[in-house]
N, C-alpha and C positions, 0 to 999 in steps of 0.2 A: 626437639623443638618444644617451646613452651606450648600449654594449652589453649593461650589467645591465641599465638601465630596458627596452630593448628585448626582453631576454630574459623580463622580469617581465612584460612586457605581452602577449608572447605564449604566455606560461603563462597568464595568467589567461584570455586568449581561447579556450585550448582548453579550459580547466576551465569556462568559463561554457558553451561546447557541449555538454560533457561532462554538465553539470547538469541540461540540458535533455534530453539523449538517456536518461539515466538515469532521469528523472521520465517520461519517455514509457515507457520500459521496464517503469516499475513499475506505469503505468495499464494497459500492456498485457497484463502479469501477470493484474492483477487483473480485467480484462475475460475474460481465459479460465477464471478462477478457479484459478489458479496463484499461489498464496501462499507456498509455499517458499522462492523465493529474495527475498521481498520485505525480509526482514531486512538481508539482505547490500548491497542496491542502496541501503536508506536508510541506511546507514551510510556508505555510499561518496558518498550526498549530502550528507550532514552535514559530511563532508570536505571535500569540496569548496567548501561554504558558506564554511568556516572559511578556508580557502585565499583564496577569493576576496575575501572582507572583513577578512583579516589586514592589510592595507595598502590605505588610502584611493586609490579607483579614480581614475585622471587624468579628465580632460574628456573626453577623444578615446572612453573607454571607455564614459562613459555611457550613450548612447543604444542599444548593444548590449547592457548590462549590464541598462539597465531591463527593454527589452523581453521578453530573457530572464526575469527574473523575473516580469512580469507573466504571461507565459505559465506559468511554473512555478506561480503560486498559481492560475491558472484551471484547470490539471490537478491540483493539491492539491485543489481544489474538487471534483473528478470522482471524485477518490480517498476522498474522504470519504463522498462518496456513495454508492459501490460499495462500501466497507468497512461502511456502515451498511445497505445490502439485504443484504450477505451475514450480517451478524449476525442481522439479521429472519429471514431463510431458515434461519440454524442454530438459532433459536429456535423456528420451526415445526417443524424435525424432531426436536429434543428434545423437543416436545410430544407428538409422531406416535409417538414410541419410549415416551413415558411412558404412552400412551393404550394403547398396545399390551402392554407389560408389566402395566397393570393390568388389563387383559381376560382377559390370559392367566391372572393370580393368580386371577382371580374364576372364572374356568373350571376351572382345579385346584382352588380349595374347593368349587364346587359337584358336582364329580366325587367327591371325597375324602366329601361330606355324602352323596351319593346313588349308591353304587356300583353299577352296573350299569344306570344311567339314564343318557343322554343329558342333557347339561344343555341 
C-alpha cells in the first residue's frame, strides 16, 4: 500500500471515530438540555461525513464504516426523540405563559372596572 493511500485510510479512520464521538456528544448535550453547542457539533458532523464519503471507501474500511454508520443512525433516532420531547415541553411552557398573561390581564381589567373591590 502506498504512503498516500495509507495516510488517506488513517485519516478516514480518524474521521469515522470522530463522527461517532461527535454524535455521542450531541446526544449527551441534548440529554442534559444543553442546546447551545449543538449547531457547531452538527456542522462538524456534516464536514466529517463529506470527507468520509468524498472518496469511495476500500473494502477493508467497510466493516468499521458500516458499524459506525449504524450506530450514528441509531443515535440520530434518539436525537430526534429528544428534540421532539423538548419541542413539546416548550409548547407546554408557552401555553402556561400565555394562560398566565391572560389571567393577569383579566385581573387588571376587573380591578379597573371595579376599583376598591378585590376581584
